[in-house]
N, C-alpha and C positions, 0 to 999 in steps of 0.2 A: 504494500500500500504506500502510495506517495501522497503527500499533502502539500499544496501550494497556497499560500495566504497572500491576498492582495488587499491592501487598505485603500479605501476610497474616502471621499469626504465624510459621508455619514454611515457607510456600510462597509463591512469586511466580507470579502468573497473568499470562501474556503473551497478550493478545488481538490477533489479527492479522486484518486484513480487506483484500480486494482481490486483486490479482495479485502473485505473487512470481516474478520472472523475473531474467534476467541484468542488467537495468538497475538493480534495487533490492535484490537478494539481500544485498549487502554491508551494507545498512542493517539488515536482519534480523540478520545476524551480529554487527554492532556492538552492537545492543540486547541480544542474548543474552550477549555477552562482557562488557558493562557490568555485567550482573547477576552473572555469575560472578566478575568481578574485585572486586565489592563484597561478596563472601562469601555470596551467595545461591546455594545449591547444590541447591535443590529447586525445579525450574521446571516449570510446566505451560504448554504452547503450545495455546491454543484456536484451532483452525483452521476453525471453523464458517462463517466468512464469507470464507474464502479460496476464490476461484473458479478459480484456476489456480496451479500451482506447477511451475516448471521444475527441471531438474537442479541449477541453481545454488542454488535454495532448499533442495533436499534436502541438498546439500553443507553448507550452513550449519547445518542441524539436526543432521546426523551429526557435524560438527566439535564442536558444543556438547555433544552427549551424550557424546562421547569425553572431552572435558575434564572434564565433571562426574563421570563415573564414576571417573576418576583421583583425584578429590577426595571420593570416597564419596557423590556426589550423583547426580541423575538428571534427565532431561528427559522428561516424559510428554506424550503427545498427547491432546487432548480434542476430541471431536466433529468429526473431519475431514469436510469436505463429501464427497459421493459421488465427485466427480471427483478430489479430493486423496487420498481413501482408495484409489482405484484406482491412482493413481500410486505411492503408498507400497507397495501390494501388489505391483505389477509390478516395482518396483525391489528387492523382497525386504526392504524396511525394516520390514515388519510384524513381523518376528522380532527387530528391534533395539529398536523403540520399544514401550513399553506404551501401548496405546490404550484410551480410555474414551469412552463415549457422551455424557457430560456433563462440564463442567468441575468440578462438585461431586464427582463420582466420582473424577476424576483428583486433585484436591486432597486428598480423603479417603484416597487410596491411600498417602500418605506417612506 
């Protein structure tokens, strides 16, 4: 899994690629928490290049969105791959996360 972070004026774009599973999900959580702790409370997770996400990865995303909402922020999901979208839908997380077809739409939604 690779994580690229791009800071914009009001929003931080987090581009993730590869597999997110129990062996590396904590790396994703740490990256999200670093942004939150640094005062960046408007995050977009671009999941276009994520080909697999386990429940461990889902837990990290849910944990981050809960923290952000307590701080009046949010984590929005951009362009989830079909496989990841299916996992989010099956887990019922499509009702928790605002999802967008492109990162530009997600960033613009803040």
